C-alpha positions in Angstrom: -12.4 -0.3 0.6 -10.2 2.2 2.9 -10.6 6.0 2.3 -8.7 8.5 3.9 -10.1 11.8 4.6 -7.6 14.9 5.1 -9.1 17.8 7.5 -7.7 21.1 6.6 -8.4 23.3 9.9 -7.8 26.9 11.2 -7.2 28.2 14.8 -8.5 31.4 14.3 -11.8 30.6 15.7 -13.0 29.1 18.4 -12.1 25.3 19.2 -15.7 24.5 20.3 -17.5 25.7 17.2 -15.0 25.0 14.6 -11.8 23.1 15.1 -12.7 20.2 17.3 -16.6 20.6 16.2 -16.1 19.5 12.8 -13.3 16.9 14.0 -16.0 15.5 16.2 -18.7 15.3 13.2 -15.9 13.8 10.9 -14.8 11.2 13.4 -18.6 10.1 14.1 -19.1 10.1 10.0 -16.5 7.5 9.8 -18.1 5.3 12.4 -21.3 5.7 10.4 -19.6 4.9 6.7 -17.6 1.6 8.5 -21.0 0.1 9.7 -23.4 1.3 6.6 -21.3 1.1 4.0 -18.2 -0.6 2.3 -16.1 2.6 2.8 -13.5 2.0 5.8 -12.2 6.0 6.3 -9.4 7.1 8.2 -9.0 10.4 9.5 -6.1 12.7 9.0 -5.2 16.2 9.6 -1.7 18.4 9.6 1.4 16.5 11.0 -1.1 13.8 13.0 1.2 10.6 13.6 4.4 12.0 12.0 7.5 12.3 14.4 10.7 14.5 14.8 10.2 17.9 13.1 9.5 17.7 9.6 8.8 20.4 7.2 5.2 21.0 7.9 4.0 22.4 4.3 5.6 19.0 3.1 3.7 16.7 5.2 0.6 18.4 4.6 0.8 18.5 0.8 2.3 14.8 1.1 -0.9 14.2 3.3 -3.2 15.2 0.9 -1.8 13.2 -2.5 -2.3 10.3 -0.5 -5.9 11.2 0.7 -9.2 10.0 -1.0 -11.2 13.0 0.2 -10.2 16.7 1.1 -12.5 18.6 3.8 -11.7 22.0 4.8 -13.1 24.8 7.0 -13.5 28.1 4.7 -15.6 30.0 7.6 -14.7 33.5 7.9 -11.9 34.2 10.5 -11.8 38.2 10.6 -15.7 38.9 10.6 -15.0 42.2 12.8 -12.7 43.7 9.9 -14.2 46.3 8.0 -12.4 45.6 5.1 -12.3 42.6 2.7 -13.6 39.2 4.6 -11.5 36.2 3.9 -11.2 32.6 5.5 -7.8 31.3 7.0 -5.1 31.8 4.3 -3.1 28.3 5.3 -6.4 26.6 4.7 -7.2 28.0 1.0 -3.6 27.1 0.0 -4.2 23.8 0.8 -7.7 23.8 -0.6 -6.2 25.1 -4.0 -3.7 22.2 -3.8 -6.2 19.6 -2.9 -8.5 20.9 -5.8 -5.4 20.7 -8.3 -4.1 17.1 -7.1 -7.7 15.3 -5.9 -10.2 17.5 -8.1 -13.2 19.4 -6.8 -15.5 16.2 -6.6 -13.5 15.1 -3.4 -13.4 18.2 -1.8 -16.0 19.0 1.0 -16.1 22.7 2.0 -18.0 23.5 5.2 -18.9 27.3 6.4 -20.0 28.4 10.1 -22.3 31.0 9.1 -22.5 32.3 12.8 -18.8 34.0 11.8 -20.0 35.6 8.7 -21.3 35.6 5.2 -21.6 33.1 2.7 -20.9 36.0 0.0 -17.7 36.8 1.6 -15.8 33.9 0.5 -13.5 34.3 -2.3 -14.8 34.9 -5.4 -13.8 31.5 -7.0 -15.2 29.5 -4.2 -18.6 31.1 -3.8 -19.6 29.5 -7.4 -18.7 26.2 -5.7 -21.1 23.9 -3.6 -20.6 25.1 0.2 -22.1 23.2 3.1 -23.4 25.4 5.8 -23.8 24.9 9.5 -24.5 27.0 12.7 -23.0 26.3 15.4 -25.4 27.9 17.4 -28.3 25.7 16.5 -29.2 22.6 18.6 -27.9 18.9 16.9 -25.9 20.8 14.9 -23.0 18.7 15.2 -25.2 15.6 13.9 -26.3 17.4 11.2 -22.9 18.2 9.8 -22.2 14.5 10.4 -24.6 13.4 8.3 -23.6 16.0 5.8 -20.1 14.3 5.6 -21.5 10.8 5.7 -24.0 11.4 3.1 -21.1 13.4 0.9 -18.7 10.5 1.2 -21.6 7.6 0.6 -22.3 9.5 -2.6 -18.9 9.5 -3.8 -18.7 5.8 -3.1 -21.7 5.1 -4.9 -21.0 7.5 -8.0 -17.7 5.5 -8.4 -15.9 8.8 -7.5 -14.0 7.9 -4.2 -11.8 5.4 -5.8 -10.1 5.6 -9.3 -10.7 1.9 -11.0 -7.8 2.5 -13.3 -5.4 3.1 -10.4 -6.8 0.2 -8.3 -6.3 -1.9 -10.9 -2.4 -0.9 -11.6 -1.7 -1.1 -7.9 -3.2 -4.7 -7.7 -0.3 -5.2 -10.4 2.2 -3.6 -8.1 0.8 -5.3 -5.4 1.2 -8.9 -7.0 4.6 -8.3 -7.7 5.6 -7.2 -3.8 3.5 -10.1 -2.7 5.7 -12.6 -5.2 8.5 -11.0 -3.4 7.5 -11.0 0.6 6.3 -14.6 -0.2 9.2 -16.0 -1.6 10.9 -14.5 1.3 8.6 -16.3 4.0 9.8 -19.3 2.8 13.3 -18.7 3.2 12.7 -17.1 6.9 9.7 -19.5 8.1 9.5 -23.1 8.2 6.6 -23.1 4.9 6.8 -24.1 1.4 3.2 -23.5 -0.2 1.9 -20.3 -1.9 -1.2 -19.6 0.8 1.2 -20.2 3.9 3.5 -17.9 2.6 0.8 -15.2 2.2 -0.5 -16.2 5.3 3.0 -14.9 6.9 3.3 -11.7 5.1 1.6 -9.4 7.7 4.2 -10.9 10.1 7.5 -10.5 8.0 6.3 -6.6 7.3 6.7 -5.8 11.4 9.6 -7.8 12.0 13.3 -6.1 12.7 16.6 -7.4 11.7 17.0 -9.3 15.0 13.8 -11.4 14.6 14.9 -12.0 11.2 18.4 -13.2 12.4 16.7 -15.4 15.0 14.5 -17.0 12.2 17.0 -17.8 9.8 19.5 -19.2 12.9 16.4 -21.9 13.6 16.0 -22.6 10.0 19.0 -25.1 8.8 18.2 -26.2 5.3 15.9 -25.2 2.3 14.8 -26.8 -0.6 16.7 -26.4 -3.8 13.8 -25.6 -5.6 13.8 -21.8 -3.6 17.4 -21.8 -3.3 17.4 -21.7 -7.3 14.3 -19.4 -7.4 15.3 -15.9 -9.0 12.2 -13.8 -9.5 13.2 -13.0 -13.3 9.3 -13.3 -13.7 8.5 -10.4 -11.2 11.4 -8.6 -12.7 9.7 -8.5 -15.9 6.6 -7.6 -14.8 8.1 -5.0 -12.8 9.8 -3.5 -16.2 6.3 -3.6 -17.5 4.4 -1.4 -15.3 7.5 0.9 -14.9 6.9 1.5 -18.5 3.2 2.1 -18.3 3.3 4.1 -15.1 6.2 6.3 -16.4 4.4 7.3 -19.9 1.0 8.0 -18.4 -0.2 11.1 -15.9 -2.4 9.2 -14.5 -0.3 8.0 -11.6 1.6 9.3 -9.3 5.7 10.0 -9.7 6.4 7.9 -6.4 4.8 4.7 -8.2 7.3 4.4 -10.7 9.9 5.3 -7.9 8.6 2.6 -6.0 9.1 0.1 -8.8 12.4 1.3 -9.5 13.3 0.3 -5.9 11.9 -2.9 -6.2 14.0 -3.9 -9.3 16.9 -2.7 -7.2 16.5 -5.1 -4.9 15.8 -7.7 -7.0 19.3 -7.5 -8.0 20.5 -7.4 -4.9 18.7 -10.4 -3.5 19.8 -12.4 -6.6 23.5 -11.4 -5.6 23.0 -12.4 -2.3 21.6 -16.0 -3.3 23.7 -16.8 -6.1 25.9 -19.6 -5.8 28.7 -18.1 -7.8 29.1 -15.4 -5.0 32.0 -16.5 -2.6 29.8 -16.5 0.9 26.1 -17.5 -0.8 23.2 -17.6 1.6 23.2 -21.4 0.5 26.2 -23.8 0.3 26.4 -27.8 0.9 23.8 -29.5 -1.0 22.2 -32.9 0.6 20.7 -35.6 -0.8 17.4 -35.0 -3.2 14.0 -35.5 -1.5 12.2 -37.7 -3.4 8.7 -36.4 -1.7 8.8 -33.9 -4.3 8.7 -33.5 -8.0 9.7 -30.6 -10.3 7.9 -30.2 -13.7 9.3 -27.7 -16.5 6.1 -25.6 -17.0 7.9 -23.9 -20.1 7.3 -27.2 -21.7 3.5 -27.7 -20.7 2.4 -24.9 -22.8 3.8 -22.1 -24.9 2.2 -19.7 -22.7 4.4 -20.3 -20.0 7.9 -18.9 -19.4 10.7 -21.2 -20.7 12.3 -20.8 -17.3 9.4 -21.3 -15.8 8.8 -24.5 -12.9 5.9 -26.1 -10.7 6.9 -27.8 -7.4 4.3 -30.8 -6.6 4.5 -32.7 -3.4 4.0 -36.3 -4.5 0.5 -38.2 -3.7 2.4 -40.9 -5.6 4.7 -42.3 -8.2 1.8 -40.6 -10.8 0.1 -37.6 -8.7 1.4 -34.7 -6.9 -0.5 -31.2 -5.8 0.9 -27.9 -6.2 3.2 -26.2 -3.9 5.4 -23.5 -5.4 6.0 -22.0 -8.7 8.4 -19.9 -9.9 11.3 -19.1 -12.5 15.1 -20.2 -12.0 18.2 -20.9 -14.1 18.9 -24.1 -15.8 20.0 -26.8 -13.2 19.5 -30.3 -13.1 15.9 -31.5 -11.3 17.7 -33.5 -8.7 19.3 -30.1 -7.6 15.7 -28.5 -7.3 14.5 -31.4 -5.2 17.5 -31.5 -3.0 17.8 -29.1 0.4 20.9 -27.1 1.1 22.4 -26.0 4.3 22.1 -22.3 5.1 25.2 -20.5 5.1 25.5 -18.5 8.8 28.3 -16.0 7.3 25.9 -14.5 5.5 23.0 -14.2 7.7 23.8 -10.5 8.7 23.6 -9.2 5.2 20.9 -11.1 4.1 19.0 -9.6 7.2 19.5 -6.1 6.0 18.4 -7.3 2.6 15.2 -8.2 4.0 14.8 -5.3 6.0 15.1 -3.2 3.2 12.1 -4.9 1.3 10.3 -4.8 4.4 10.8 -0.8 4.2 9.9 -0.4 0.4 6.6 -2.5 1.2 5.9 -0.2 4.3 6.3 2.7 2.4 4.5 1.7 -0.7 1.4 0.6 1.7 1.7 4.2 3.7 1.1 6.0 0.1 -1.6 3.6 -1.4 -4.3 2.9 1.2 -2.5 0.6 3.7 -3.8 -2.9 2.4 -2.8 -4.8 -0.3 -5.0 -5.3 -3.5 -5.3 -9.0 -4.4 -5.4 -9.1 -8.3 -8.1 -11.3 -9.5 -6.0 -12.7 -12.2 -4.2 -14.7 -9.5 -6.0 -15.1 -6.6 -9.4 -16.6 -6.1 -11.8 -15.9 -3.0 -10.6 -19.5 -1.9 -7.0 -18.4 -1.5 -4.3 -18.8 -3.4 -2.6 -22.5 -4.3 
């Protein structure tokens, strides 16, 4: 499992006793976590990895929102002052935001006793668990690294580090997103099975418009099953998820916004691929390919959607193995096993449509741990069908 450790640092004190001292200890703890636990932690701070000239406060608060653990340096920065002593004010603001957003159980406060007395920290902090170190002591960096390692390990073992409810719902959103991306992989690459398309998702997510255009130009035809696949089943699942997420305070607002973006994208995709459109992505129908067979899944079980179908590759006249599944409009079965030419006039706008879902997908992954959670209701350890 992936976790993000956000480090709130201050530059008032010497770098080698505080900022880089703690930073190096964090990185060492992260290495140990990856070797000895199931936690693969990532280190983040301030505007690290952000380009341009963004609003620093907005970036920091967004990063804290996405982080799993908040670690801060609350060492006293004005120990020579005869008045009230204090940690860095910016660190305190970020700490307060993290406590509200993540909860105190996911906060680690470090204090260098070389620069002050623990009794000098603000009243609402001095009754919290604060982890002290003295940078003058030998091997103190190893001690701090071990403190961080043990705290993160304890969070993981107690189930604090990850939210099972959020992970469960993220898995449902990831399923919908993967269904979209897998279908696009069938269109962009010369593949047809669900397992092959899943294997191409990462390649698609790093593709740009020119790469997609080049791939489409190499692909001359597509099977009617995929040309008529409309993703209505995914659209309906997204509606259910939106209703659940938007009516609960357990989930970030941007999750609901992502679902709305996905639903808008599906409508755009359906327009691009509609046969009623003047320049549809698909045009001339070719002869049926009798190597395939389509079964109406809606007639097989009352639990299946009425518009769901299964694509089989024939073994013989009585047997076949499942290639793909999906929902589609009512159409003659011969259309579903016939190939269609791709319309090059539509490649430009369709490539832009694909780039849009790539952007939505990458933004979602950036905000939810940089990985897909495979929903066990649909995927098993041997991989999808």
